[in-house]
C-alpha positions as CSV (number, residue, x, y, z in Angstrom):
1,M,71.3,92.3,-12.4
2,K,71.9,94.8,-9.6
3,I,71.4,97.7,-12.0
4,K,68.1,96.2,-13.3
5,N,66.9,95.7,-9.7
6,I,67.7,99.3,-8.8
7,C,65.9,100.6,-11.9
8,R,62.9,98.4,-11.2
9,F,62.8,99.7,-7.6
10,F,62.9,103.3,-8.6
11,F,60.2,102.7,-11.3
12,K,57.9,101.2,-8.7
13,Q,58.6,104.0,-6.3
14,S,57.9,106.6,-9.0
15,V,54.6,105.0,-9.9
16,A,53.5,104.8,-6.2
17,M,54.3,108.5,-5.7
18,L,52.4,109.4,-8.9
19,I,49.3,107.4,-7.7
20,S,49.5,108.9,-4.3
21,V,49.7,112.5,-5.5
22,S,46.9,112.0,-8.0
23,G,44.7,110.5,-5.3
24,F,43.6,107.8,-7.8
25,A,44.4,104.9,-5.4
26,Q,42.5,106.7,-2.5
27,S,39.5,108.0,-4.4
28,A,36.2,107.7,-2.4
29,D,33.1,105.9,-3.5
30,I,31.0,108.2,-1.3
31,I,31.7,111.4,0.5
32,F,29.5,113.2,3.1
33,T,30.2,116.9,3.5
34,N,28.8,120.0,5.3
35,G,27.7,118.0,8.3
36,K,27.9,117.7,12.1
37,I,29.5,114.2,12.2
38,F,29.9,112.7,15.7
39,T,32.7,110.2,15.4
40,A,32.6,108.9,19.0
41,D,36.4,109.0,18.7
42,D,37.9,110.9,21.7
43,R,40.8,112.2,19.6
44,Q,38.4,114.2,17.4
45,I,34.8,114.0,18.5
46,Y,33.2,116.1,15.7
47,V,34.2,116.5,12.0
48,Q,32.6,118.2,9.0
49,A,33.0,115.5,6.4
50,L,33.9,111.8,5.8
51,A,34.8,109.6,2.9
52,I,33.9,106.0,2.3
53,R,35.6,103.5,0.0
54,G,34.1,100.0,-0.3
55,N,32.7,99.1,3.1
56,K,35.0,101.2,5.2
57,I,35.7,104.8,6.2
58,L,38.5,106.2,4.1
59,A,39.0,109.4,6.0
60,T,37.3,112.1,8.2
61,G,38.1,115.8,8.4
62,T,37.1,119.1,7.0
63,N,35.1,119.6,3.8
64,A,38.3,120.7,1.9
65,M,40.2,117.6,3.0
66,I,37.5,115.2,2.0
67,E,36.7,116.9,-1.3
68,K,40.2,116.1,-2.4
69,L,39.3,112.4,-2.2
70,A,36.4,112.7,-4.6
71,S,36.6,111.7,-8.3
72,A,34.1,111.9,-11.1
73,K,32.6,108.6,-10.0
74,T,32.2,109.6,-6.4
75,M,28.7,109.9,-4.9
76,R,28.5,113.2,-3.1
77,I,26.0,113.7,-0.3
78,D,25.6,117.2,1.1
79,L,24.4,116.9,4.6
80,N,23.3,120.5,4.8
81,G,24.2,120.7,8.5
82,K,22.5,117.4,9.5
83,T,24.0,115.3,12.3
84,V,25.6,111.9,11.6
85,V,26.3,109.3,14.3
86,P,27.8,105.8,14.2
87,G,25.1,103.2,13.6
88,F,23.3,102.4,16.9
89,N,24.0,99.0,18.3
90,D,21.1,97.2,20.0
91,Q,22.9,94.9,22.4
92,H,19.9,93.1,24.0
93,D,16.8,91.8,22.2
94,H,14.7,88.7,22.1
95,A,13.2,87.2,19.0
96,A,11.3,84.8,21.2
97,F,9.0,87.3,22.9
98,E,9.7,90.6,21.2
99,F,7.5,89.2,18.5
100,S,5.8,85.8,18.2
101,A,6.1,83.3,15.3
102,A,2.9,81.7,16.4
103,P,0.3,81.8,13.6
104,L,-2.5,83.1,16.0
105,T,-1.7,85.9,18.5
106,F,-3.3,88.6,20.5
107,D,-1.7,91.5,22.3
108,H,-4.1,93.7,24.2
109,I,-1.9,94.4,27.2
110,V,-1.5,98.0,28.3
111,F,1.7,99.1,30.1
112,S,0.7,97.8,33.5
113,V,2.0,94.9,35.5
114,E,-1.6,93.5,36.0
115,G,-2.5,93.3,32.3
116,I,-5.9,92.3,31.1
117,V,-8.4,90.2,33.1
118,K,-9.2,86.5,32.7
119,A,-12.5,87.0,30.8
120,A,-10.8,89.2,28.2
121,V,-8.0,86.7,27.7
122,L,-10.3,83.7,27.3
123,D,-12.5,85.8,24.9
124,S,-9.4,86.6,22.8
125,I,-8.4,83.0,22.6
126,A,-12.0,81.9,21.7
127,G,-11.9,84.3,18.8
128,L,-8.7,83.0,17.5
129,L,-9.9,79.4,17.8
130,V,-12.6,80.1,15.2
131,D,-9.9,80.1,12.5
132,A,-7.4,77.8,14.2
133,K,-6.2,74.5,12.7
134,P,-5.6,71.6,15.2
135,G,-2.0,71.9,16.6
136,Q,-1.5,75.5,15.7
137,W,0.1,77.6,18.5
138,I,-2.0,80.4,20.0
139,E,0.0,83.1,21.9
140,G,-0.8,86.3,23.8
141,K,0.7,88.8,26.2
142,I,-0.5,88.8,29.8
143,G,0.2,90.4,33.2
144,T,0.0,89.2,36.8
145,N,-3.9,88.9,36.7
146,I,-3.4,85.8,34.6
147,F,0.0,84.7,35.7
148,F,-1.0,84.3,39.4
149,D,-4.3,82.6,38.5
150,T,-3.7,78.9,38.9
151,S,-7.3,78.2,37.6
152,M,-6.1,79.2,34.1
153,R,-4.8,75.7,33.4
154,R,-8.2,74.1,33.7
155,S,-9.8,76.9,31.7
156,L,-7.3,76.6,28.9
157,D,-7.5,72.8,28.7
158,S,-11.3,73.1,28.4
159,L,-11.3,76.0,25.9
160,A,-8.4,74.8,23.6
161,P,-8.1,71.0,23.8
162,D,-6.6,70.7,20.4
163,N,-4.3,73.7,20.3
164,P,-1.1,74.6,22.3
165,V,-1.4,77.9,24.1
166,L,1.4,80.1,25.3
167,L,0.5,83.2,27.4
168,Q,3.7,85.2,27.9
169,V,4.1,87.8,30.7
170,A,5.0,91.2,29.2
171,W,8.4,91.2,30.9
172,G,9.3,87.9,29.4
173,H,10.0,85.7,32.5
174,G,6.9,83.6,32.8
175,I,4.4,81.5,30.8
176,V,0.9,80.2,31.3
177,T,0.1,77.1,29.2
178,N,-2.2,74.2,28.7
179,Q,-2.0,70.4,28.2
180,K,-1.4,70.7,24.5
181,G,1.3,73.4,25.1
182,L,3.2,71.0,27.4
183,E,3.0,68.2,24.9
184,A,4.2,70.5,22.0
185,A,7.2,71.5,24.2
186,G,8.0,67.9,25.0
187,L,7.0,68.2,28.6
188,S,4.5,66.7,31.0
189,D,2.9,67.4,34.4
190,T,5.0,64.6,36.0
191,L,8.3,66.4,35.5
192,K,10.4,67.8,38.3
193,D,11.6,71.4,38.1
194,P,14.4,71.9,35.6
195,V,17.7,73.5,36.7
196,G,17.4,77.3,36.3
197,G,13.6,77.4,36.4
198,W,10.5,75.9,38.0
199,Y,6.8,75.1,37.6
200,E,3.9,76.5,39.6
201,R,1.1,74.0,40.0
202,N,-2.6,74.1,40.6
203,S,-4.6,72.2,43.2
204,E,-4.6,69.2,40.9
205,A,-0.7,69.2,40.8
206,K,-0.8,70.2,37.2
207,I,1.6,72.8,35.8
208,S,-0.2,76.2,35.7
209,S,2.8,78.4,35.0
210,V,6.3,78.0,33.8
211,Q,9.1,80.3,35.1
212,Q,12.6,81.4,34.2
213,N,14.6,78.9,32.2
214,A,11.8,76.4,32.2
215,Q,10.3,78.5,29.4
216,A,13.0,77.7,26.8
217,P,11.3,74.5,25.4
218,F,8.2,76.5,24.7
219,W,9.9,79.3,22.8
220,I,11.9,76.8,20.8
221,A,8.8,74.7,20.0
222,V,7.0,77.7,18.6
223,N,9.9,78.7,16.4
224,V,10.6,75.2,15.2
225,A,6.9,74.9,14.2
226,N,6.9,78.2,12.4
227,P,10.5,79.0,11.0
228,L,9.3,81.1,8.1
229,S,7.2,83.3,10.4
230,M,10.2,83.9,12.6
231,I,12.3,85.0,9.7
232,R,9.5,87.2,8.4
233,L,9.1,88.9,11.8
234,M,12.8,89.3,12.3
235,K,13.0,91.0,8.9
236,E,10.1,93.3,9.7
237,F,11.6,94.2,13.0
238,G,15.0,94.9,11.3
239,Q,13.3,97.3,8.9
240,K,11.8,99.3,11.8
241,Q,15.2,99.4,13.4
242,L,16.8,100.7,10.2
243,H,14.4,103.7,10.3
244,A,16.0,104.5,13.6
245,G,19.6,104.1,12.5
246,I,20.1,100.7,14.3
247,T,22.8,98.9,12.3
248,S,23.6,96.0,14.7
249,T,21.3,93.8,16.8
250,L,22.0,91.1,19.4
251,F,19.3,88.5,19.9
252,M,19.5,86.4,23.1
253,G,19.1,82.8,21.9
254,S,16.1,82.0,24.1
255,G,14.0,80.8,21.3
256,F,16.7,78.9,19.4
257,T,18.9,75.9,19.3
258,H,22.3,76.4,17.6
259,S,21.0,74.7,14.4
260,L,17.9,76.7,14.3
261,A,19.8,79.9,14.9
262,T,22.2,79.0,12.1
263,S,19.5,78.3,9.6
264,T,17.6,81.4,10.6
265,L,20.6,83.7,10.1
266,Q,21.5,82.0,6.8
267,N,17.9,82.5,5.4
268,A,16.8,85.7,6.9
269,N,18.7,88.1,4.6
270,I,18.5,90.9,7.2
271,P,20.8,93.9,6.5
272,Q,21.8,94.5,10.1
273,R,24.9,92.9,11.6
274,L,23.4,90.2,13.8
275,R,24.6,88.2,16.8
276,I,22.8,85.4,18.6
277,V,24.0,84.4,22.1
278,A,23.6,80.9,23.3
279,W,20.8,80.3,25.8
280,P,21.0,76.6,27.0
281,R,17.9,74.6,27.8
282,S,17.9,72.7,31.0
283,T,16.3,69.5,32.5
284,P,16.0,68.4,36.1
285,K,19.4,66.8,35.6
286,G,21.2,70.0,34.5
287,R,22.0,72.5,31.8
288,Q,22.2,71.3,28.2
289,V,25.3,73.4,27.4
290,Y,26.5,70.8,24.8
291,E,23.7,72.0,22.4
292,W,25.7,75.2,21.7
293,P,29.3,74.9,20.4
294,V,31.9,76.8,22.4
295,A,33.7,78.2,19.3
296,E,32.2,81.3,17.6
297,T,30.4,80.5,14.4
298,H,29.5,82.7,11.4
299,P,26.4,81.6,9.6
300,G,26.7,84.6,7.2
301,S,29.1,87.4,6.3
302,T,27.5,89.7,8.8
303,S,26.2,87.3,11.4
304,T,27.8,85.6,14.5
305,I,26.8,83.1,17.1
306,S,28.9,83.5,20.3
307,G,28.8,83.9,24.0
308,I,26.4,82.4,26.5
309,K,23.6,83.9,28.6
310,Y,22.0,82.9,31.9
311,C,19.1,84.3,33.9
312,I,20.7,84.2,37.3
313,D,17.7,85.4,39.4
314,G,14.1,86.2,39.1
315,T,11.7,88.7,40.5
316,P,10.2,87.3,43.8
317,F,6.5,86.7,42.8
318,E,5.6,85.2,46.1
319,G,2.6,87.1,47.6
320,N,2.2,89.0,44.4
321,S,5.0,91.4,45.5
322,L,5.6,92.5,42.0
323,R,2.3,94.3,41.8
324,S,3.2,97.0,44.2
325,K,6.9,97.4,43.4
326,P,7.8,100.2,40.9
327,Y,10.0,99.3,37.9
328,H,12.8,101.5,39.1
329,Q,13.0,99.8,42.5
330,R,13.2,96.2,41.4
331,G,16.9,96.0,41.5
332,S,17.0,96.2,45.3
333,G,16.4,93.5,47.8
334,N,16.5,89.7,47.6
335,G,15.7,88.1,44.3
336,R,15.2,84.3,44.0
337,L,18.3,82.6,42.6
338,N,17.4,80.5,39.7
339,Y,20.5,78.3,40.1
340,P,22.2,76.7,43.1
341,V,25.4,78.5,44.1
342,D,27.4,75.4,43.1
343,T,25.9,75.7,39.6
344,L,26.8,79.3,39.4
345,R,30.3,78.5,40.5
346,Q,30.5,75.9,37.7
347,M,29.3,78.5,35.2
348,M,32.2,80.8,36.2
349,R,34.7,78.0,35.8
350,E,33.3,77.0,32.4
351,A,33.6,80.6,31.2
352,L,37.2,80.8,32.3
353,A,38.0,77.4,30.7
354,T,36.3,78.0,27.4
355,K,37.0,81.8,27.1
356,R,33.4,82.2,26.1
357,Q,31.8,85.6,27.0
358,L,29.4,85.2,29.9
359,L,26.2,87.4,30.0
360,M,24.1,87.3,33.1
361,H,20.6,88.7,33.8
362,I,20.7,89.9,37.4
363,T,18.0,92.0,39.0
364,A,18.7,92.0,42.7
365,D,21.6,93.3,44.8
366,S,21.8,90.1,46.8
367,S,22.3,88.0,43.7
368,F,24.8,90.6,42.4
369,G,26.8,90.3,45.5
370,I,26.9,86.5,45.3
371,V,28.0,86.6,41.6
372,L,30.8,89.1,42.3
373,N,32.1,87.0,45.1
374,L,32.1,83.9,42.8
375,I,33.9,85.8,40.1
376,K,36.7,86.7,42.6
377,E,36.8,83.2,43.9
378,T,37.2,81.4,40.6
379,G,39.7,83.6,38.8
380,T,42.0,86.6,39.0
381,A,41.3,90.0,37.5
382,A,43.9,89.2,34.8
383,Q,42.1,86.0,33.9
384,W,38.6,87.6,33.8
385,L,39.5,90.9,32.1
386,P,39.7,89.6,28.5
387,L,36.3,87.9,28.8
388,R,34.3,91.1,29.3
389,I,31.6,89.6,31.6
390,R,28.3,91.4,31.1
391,I,25.7,92.2,33.8
392,E,22.5,92.7,31.8
393,H,20.1,95.5,32.7
394,N,22.3,97.3,35.4
395,D,19.3,96.8,37.7
396,V,21.1,95.7,40.8
397,G,20.8,98.7,43.1
398,N,23.8,100.9,43.8
399,P,27.0,99.0,43.9
400,T,29.2,99.6,46.9
401,K,32.7,101.1,46.7
402,E,34.2,97.6,47.0
403,Q,31.9,96.2,44.3
404,R,32.7,99.1,42.0
405,K,36.4,98.3,42.3
406,V,35.7,94.7,41.3
407,L,33.7,95.9,38.3
408,K,36.5,98.1,37.2
409,D,39.4,95.8,37.9
410,Y,37.8,92.7,36.4
411,G,36.5,94.6,33.3
412,I,32.8,93.7,34.1
413,M,30.4,95.6,31.8
414,M,27.2,97.1,33.2
415,M,24.7,96.8,30.3
416,H,22.0,99.4,31.2
417,T,18.3,98.9,30.3
418,P,16.7,102.4,30.3
419,K,13.1,101.3,30.6
420,Y,13.7,99.3,33.8
421,A,16.7,100.9,35.5
422,F,15.5,104.5,36.3
423,G,17.0,104.2,39.8
424,S,20.3,102.8,38.8
425,P,23.6,104.7,38.8
426,L,25.0,105.7,35.4
427,R,27.3,108.7,35.4
428,S,28.9,107.7,38.7
429,L,29.8,104.4,37.2
430,L,31.5,106.1,34.3
431,N,33.3,108.4,36.8
432,D,34.6,105.3,38.5
433,E,35.9,104.0,35.1
434,I,33.4,101.2,34.9
435,L,32.2,100.3,31.4
436,V,28.5,101.1,30.8
437,G,26.8,100.0,27.6
438,I,23.1,100.0,26.6
439,S,21.0,96.8,26.6
440,P,17.5,98.1,25.5
441,D,15.8,94.7,25.8
442,G,13.6,95.3,22.8
443,T,13.7,98.6,20.9
444,T,13.0,100.3,17.6
445,N,13.6,103.8,19.1
446,P,17.0,104.4,20.6
447,F,16.2,108.1,20.9
448,W,13.5,107.4,23.5
449,E,16.1,105.5,25.6
450,I,18.6,108.3,25.2
451,M,16.0,110.8,26.5
452,I,15.6,108.5,29.6
453,I,19.2,108.2,30.4
454,T,20.0,111.8,29.9
455,S,17.1,113.4,31.7
456,Q,15.0,111.0,33.7
457,Q,17.2,109.0,36.1
458,A,15.7,109.0,39.6
459,N,18.9,110.8,40.8
460,P,19.5,113.7,38.3
461,N,23.2,113.5,39.1
462,E,23.2,110.1,37.4
463,N,21.9,111.4,34.1
464,L,24.4,111.1,31.2
465,T,25.3,113.8,28.7
466,R,24.0,113.3,25.2
467,E,27.5,112.5,24.0
468,Q,28.0,110.0,26.7
469,A,24.7,108.3,25.8
470,V,25.5,108.0,22.1
471,I,29.0,106.7,22.9
472,A,27.4,104.0,25.2
473,Y,25.0,103.0,22.5
474,T,27.7,102.8,19.8
475,K,31.4,102.7,20.8
476,T,30.9,100.9,24.2
477,N,28.3,98.5,22.7
478,A,30.8,97.5,20.1
479,L,33.3,96.8,22.9
480,A,30.6,94.6,24.5
481,E,30.7,92.2,21.6
482,F,34.5,92.4,20.9
483,K,34.0,94.5,17.7
484,E,35.5,97.8,18.8
485,K,38.3,97.5,16.2
486,E,35.6,97.2,13.4
487,K,32.7,99.4,14.3
488,G,31.2,101.8,16.9
489,T,33.2,104.9,15.8
490,L,33.5,106.9,12.6
491,Q,37.2,106.9,11.9
492,K,39.6,105.7,9.2
493,G,39.5,102.0,8.7
494,M,36.3,101.3,10.6
495,L,33.2,99.8,8.9
496,A,31.0,102.3,7.3
497,D,27.9,101.9,9.5
498,L,26.2,105.2,10.2
499,A,23.0,107.1,10.5
500,V,22.1,110.6,9.3
501,L,19.5,112.0,11.7
502,S,16.4,114.1,11.1
503,Q,17.3,116.4,14.0
504,D,20.4,117.3,16.0
505,I,20.4,114.7,18.8
506,F,22.8,116.8,20.9
507,T,20.9,120.0,21.1
508,I,17.1,119.6,20.7
509,P,14.9,119.7,23.8
510,N,14.6,116.4,25.8
511,Q,11.0,115.9,25.0
512,Q,11.7,116.0,21.2
513,L,14.3,113.2,21.3
514,P,11.9,110.3,20.8
515,F,10.7,111.8,17.5
516,I,14.1,111.7,15.8
517,T,14.4,109.3,12.9
518,S,17.2,108.3,10.6
519,V,16.9,109.9,7.1
520,L,19.7,107.7,5.8
521,T,21.1,104.5,7.3
522,M,24.2,102.9,6.0
523,I,25.6,99.4,6.7
524,D,28.8,98.1,5.2
525,G,29.1,101.2,3.0
526,K,25.7,100.6,1.4
527,I,22.7,102.7,1.9
528,V,20.0,100.4,3.3
529,Y,17.4,102.9,4.2
530,Q,16.8,106.4,2.9
């Protein structure tokens, strides 16, 4: 028996050596050669070539090394010097107001805080009503001209008595509605303010605008009424993102319940890796956290529902102060806390107890200071570090030396939004070993954002290098969703998510960056756009 076992052992070893030498067991399905491949891996930041087998990267290295992994069946792609990067990871988007599932919409707003005037808004709605069926939602984008006008409620009730209307401010944190809109969202004028949001009322004590977390019932009502439209729009948005090499997208769950998010992800058939983060509704009695399970769920093979998001504060609209405050200055000063401090403290305790990642929208340095103090009060650095708390937008002014130490020690991630946070620190945060990711808050063009954060910060010393920017958008963003062992870098064993770019993102002039496109986007080892 022993002799047979020894012979069997040597036979297996010989076969294994033969397979290894021939390369048969390690032959690649696809190889990319003759490229400038940015791996985002500090150990070897650039390589010439890479090989893919199945849905993962088999190897990276020189052309000669990778060619040895090819067989007669291998697809060979000659990059002819083109640049390859890990697939971009959009870590902050909103299906609820990035695009609307409402059957009748208008969007005439220009990039200004004020937006269009009342007469133009009413005229747009009147035009849509010609084809509207009773009960169909009408939605449009507005600015402060309409948002601060409490007379809109009476005008909308008169103009659209049979149709719910949702007029969303362009920055997403406010709605103007009518009587039918309230009814469709399951609300009424007699309600008290919900926790995390509030209602502005006109002279008749009727709700004229809905702010912060008070908006959630409206977003959900629109999506519940039009589920197929939401799926169609998410697919169209996903296709645009593929053209820019975006292979992963996170949607904040502002327009979903858990069941709606699950059915949407199961039926959408979107090639990107998708994550939806819980966004609990609230009533005057409290947050409806129970609507979202604590445990991470996977509606599909490439989709996840996990984490929880809260808007901690809001821009102080009193006195129309937003009108005169530039975007890059809105992180300083005193924002209005959406939640009582006791509720914020409870959020921290829940996060520690459930081990669920906590994402917080904060846009004022005063709110930021309160939150950091509560984090220190409720847990130690060792307790918080594995949870990777996220501060969305990095729009909280310039953290003090003491605050930076808390950010580093507690592993708090500053998720930067380029289009808002021109005045925020970037490079100095990295220099202080603070994790900085990119939360674009609605994008189909990561290259525009990379132009901003590498050349247009208010303090030029805070501009990132191109390499730092791409790492933030890929490797660090994978870390921000606990996927750093699966994606975000191009190295052996990682998922084959990548983009081949039309131009060299690392060398072309700044002003040309927004015009880069992906000429080939791969997800899970499959070419999904070319």
